[in-house]
Backbone as ProteinMPNN parsed JSONL, in Angstrom:
{"seq_chain_A": "MKLSSLNLLLLQNQLKNFGLNPAEWSLFKIQNFGFRIQHRDDHDLVLYGQMEYRDQRPRWKSLEISL", "coords_chain_A": {"N_chain_A": [[208.677, -78.017, 159.443], [209.676, -77.43, 156.19], [212.134, -78.454, 154.006], [213.794, -77.309, 151.128], [214.659, -78.932, 148.023], [217.114, -78.049, 147.178], [218.287, -77.139, 149.574], [218.481, -79.6, 150.912], [220.344, -80.851, 149.269], [222.519, -79.19, 149.751], [223.021, -79.768, 152.472], [223.657, -82.498, 152.211], [225.972, -82.347, 150.656], [227.661, -81.084, 152.466], [228.494, -83.131, 154.079], [230.974, -83.918, 153.393], [232.64, -82.33, 154.889], [232.907, -83.715, 157.18], [234.48, -85.782, 156.558], [233.189, -87.64, 154.998], [231.945, -89.231, 152.044], [229.709, -87.596, 150.157], [228.158, -88.765, 148.066], [227.755, -91.352, 148.862], [225.8, -91.5, 150.791], [222.457, -91.28, 152.073], [219.887, -88.997, 152.961], [217.376, -88.727, 155.407], [214.682, -87.082, 156.651], [213.74, -86.84, 160.008], [212.827, -85.387, 162.132], [212.029, -81.941, 163.021], [214.579, -80.646, 162.9], [216.171, -82.813, 162.711], [217.94, -85.597, 161.264], [218.144, -88.774, 159.698], [220.885, -90.455, 158.542], [221.914, -92.506, 156.166], [224.05, -95.062, 154.977], [224.431, -95.868, 151.579], [225.114, -98.395, 150.561], [225.762, -100.088, 152.734], [223.379, -100.658, 154.757], [223.181, -100.89, 157.467], [224.855, -99.068, 158.536], [224.505, -96.182, 160.054], [223.977, -92.763, 160.681], [223.051, -90.051, 162.849], [221.919, -86.823, 162.443], [221.91, -83.391, 163.419], [220.625, -80.392, 162.321], [221.087, -76.861, 161.795], [220.221, -73.431, 161.246], [222.38, -71.089, 159.917], [223.304, -67.888, 159.06], [221.087, -67.838, 157.425], [221.188, -70.243, 156.059], [221.131, -73.781, 155.811], [223.026, -75.855, 157.984], [225.139, -78.447, 159.298], [224.834, -79.122, 162.657], [225.536, -81.122, 164.393], [226.768, -84.509, 164.141], [226.197, -87.908, 164.761], [227.165, -91.277, 165.43], [225.035, -94.034, 165.041], [224.41, -96.612, 167.249]], "CA_chain_A": [[209.537, -77.22, 158.592], [209.935, -78.085, 154.926], [213.407, -78.08, 153.354], [213.791, -77.43, 149.688], [215.596, -79.886, 147.438], [218.441, -77.379, 147.146], [218.834, -77.184, 150.94], [218.862, -80.988, 151.173], [221.607, -81.079, 148.562], [223.573, -78.466, 150.501], [223.34, -80.563, 153.64], [224.345, -83.713, 151.776], [227.325, -81.967, 150.217], [228.435, -80.738, 153.635], [228.997, -84.355, 154.73], [232.414, -83.996, 153.115], [233.326, -81.635, 155.986], [233.096, -84.706, 158.247], [235.278, -86.869, 156.01], [232.315, -88.61, 154.357], [231.675, -89.015, 150.612], [228.28, -87.316, 150.052], [227.507, -89.655, 147.135], [227.529, -92.652, 149.493], [224.869, -91.367, 151.88], [221.119, -90.796, 151.846], [219.338, -88.265, 154.086], [215.964, -88.901, 155.699], [214.261, -86.164, 157.711], [212.973, -87.525, 161.022], [212.329, -84.334, 163.032], [212.194, -80.608, 162.398], [215.98, -80.374, 162.615], [216.888, -84.081, 162.835], [218.02, -86.436, 160.061], [218.783, -90.098, 159.675], [221.814, -90.454, 157.411], [222.196, -93.921, 155.98], [224.977, -95.422, 153.889], [223.651, -96.425, 150.502], [225.445, -99.776, 150.336], [225.693, -100.743, 154.021], [222.214, -100.054, 155.4], [223.326, -100.892, 158.906], [225.715, -97.916, 158.898], [223.559, -95.057, 160.176], [224.315, -91.603, 161.5], [221.988, -89.11, 163.145], [222.404, -85.453, 162.359], [221.081, -82.232, 163.794], [221.001, -79.218, 161.517], [220.676, -75.529, 162.26], [220.37, -72.389, 160.237], [223.333, -70.01, 160.161], [223.278, -66.978, 157.916], [219.916, -68.253, 156.628], [221.507, -71.436, 155.301], [221.218, -74.963, 156.676], [224.344, -76.437, 158.257], [225.123, -79.483, 160.312], [225.222, -78.736, 164.017], [226.2, -82.32, 164.929], [226.518, -85.843, 163.567], [226.604, -88.967, 165.695], [227.01, -92.644, 164.956], [224.011, -94.811, 165.695], [224.912, -97.955, 167.632]], "C_chain_A": [[209.874, -78.025, 157.334], [211.243, -77.545, 154.341], [213.259, -78.242, 151.871], [214.805, -78.462, 149.245], [217.003, -79.319, 147.432], [219.07, -77.427, 148.543], [219.245, -78.595, 151.33], [220.198, -81.321, 150.486], [222.764, -80.396, 149.236], [223.988, -79.242, 151.743], [224.094, -81.855, 153.262], [225.765, -83.417, 151.382], [228.219, -81.631, 151.422], [228.945, -81.962, 154.41], [230.487, -84.511, 154.491], [233.233, -83.295, 154.208], [233.592, -82.546, 157.17], [233.866, -85.922, 157.744], [234.439, -87.968, 155.32], [232.13, -88.242, 152.875], [230.167, -88.801, 150.486], [227.515, -88.265, 149.108], [227.169, -91.02, 147.728], [226.433, -92.65, 150.541], [223.518, -90.813, 151.438], [220.598, -90.11, 153.114], [217.821, -88.491, 154.2], [215.583, -88.008, 156.857], [213.386, -86.923, 158.71], [212.357, -86.602, 162.07], [212.459, -83.009, 162.352], [213.634, -80.333, 162.014], [216.833, -81.656, 162.663], [216.815, -84.895, 161.568], [218.634, -87.764, 160.396], [219.614, -90.127, 158.402], [222.304, -91.865, 157.262], [223.103, -94.151, 154.786], [224.191, -96.158, 152.845], [223.913, -97.921, 150.253], [225.327, -100.625, 151.591], [224.587, -100.101, 154.85], [222.264, -100.099, 156.925], [224.216, -99.762, 159.425], [224.836, -96.658, 158.862], [224.124, -93.998, 161.105], [223.031, -90.808, 161.774], [222.578, -87.7, 163.147], [221.4, -84.435, 162.8], [221.554, -81.058, 162.961], [220.505, -77.956, 162.222], [220.833, -74.582, 161.094], [221.385, -71.347, 160.741], [223.411, -69.182, 158.896], [222.224, -67.384, 156.915], [220.176, -69.433, 155.719], [221.589, -72.622, 156.246], [222.661, -75.467, 156.789], [224.197, -77.508, 159.309], [225.615, -78.913, 161.634], [225.974, -79.885, 164.654], [225.858, -83.552, 164.117], [226.957, -86.857, 164.616], [226.329, -90.32, 165.084], [225.902, -93.322, 165.739], [224.518, -96.199, 165.997], [223.784, -98.962, 167.738]], "O_chain_A": [[210.309, -79.173, 157.425], [211.425, -76.336, 154.204], [212.662, -79.211, 151.403], [215.706, -78.826, 150.001], [217.972, -80.044, 147.659], [220.257, -77.723, 148.676], [220.256, -78.775, 152.009], [221.058, -81.987, 151.062], [223.867, -80.94, 149.298], [225.178, -79.359, 152.034], [225.054, -82.238, 153.93], [226.676, -84.163, 151.739], [229.424, -81.88, 151.377], [229.761, -81.81, 155.319], [231.187, -85.151, 155.276], [234.396, -83.636, 154.422], [234.386, -82.222, 158.053], [233.907, -86.959, 158.405], [234.922, -89.077, 155.091], [232.16, -87.065, 152.515], [229.407, -89.748, 150.692], [226.337, -88.535, 149.339], [226.377, -91.765, 147.151], [226.153, -93.693, 151.132], [223.446, -89.978, 150.537], [220.841, -90.592, 154.22], [217.095, -88.448, 153.206], [216.118, -88.169, 157.954], [212.413, -87.57, 158.323], [211.46, -87.008, 162.809], [212.944, -82.935, 161.223], [213.895, -79.837, 160.918], [218.062, -81.59, 162.656], [215.797, -84.907, 160.875], [219.514, -87.877, 161.249], [219.107, -89.855, 157.314], [223.024, -92.376, 158.12], [222.952, -93.53, 153.733], [223.357, -96.999, 153.182], [223.025, -98.632, 149.784], [224.847, -101.757, 151.53], [224.821, -99.121, 155.558], [221.481, -99.426, 157.596], [224.305, -99.543, 160.633], [224.481, -96.15, 157.798], [224.673, -94.297, 162.166], [222.06, -90.89, 161.022], [223.603, -87.437, 163.777], [220.197, -84.585, 162.589], [222.749, -80.767, 162.905], [219.644, -77.99, 163.1], [221.486, -74.887, 160.096], [221.254, -70.806, 161.839], [223.564, -69.715, 157.797], [222.432, -67.292, 155.705], [219.479, -69.619, 154.721], [222.07, -72.482, 157.371], [223.405, -75.495, 155.809], [223.262, -77.491, 160.111], [226.681, -78.302, 161.708], [226.944, -79.665, 165.379], [224.802, -83.631, 163.488], [227.978, -86.672, 165.279], [225.381, -90.491, 164.317], [225.836, -93.2, 166.962], [225.005, -96.894, 165.105], [224.026, -100.129, 168.047]]}, "name": "protein", "num_of_chains": 1, "seq": "MKLSSLNLLLLQNQLKNFGLNPAEWSLFKIQNFGFRIQHRDDHDLVLYGQMEYRDQRPRWKSLEISL"}
């Protein structure tokens, strides 16, 4: 599944719903619906996110901290 640049920006912007500053994070697609979310300054700070489509728009289903 290929996400458009607009959909990636929508997902990045939605990080604020989890108390994160979207400008501080980079998204890397690792599976069809899975993403590695890495802090831009602290590369050891990594989250894993699962997205889903609701109302034909991508949204985060879950985010978890990588240990």
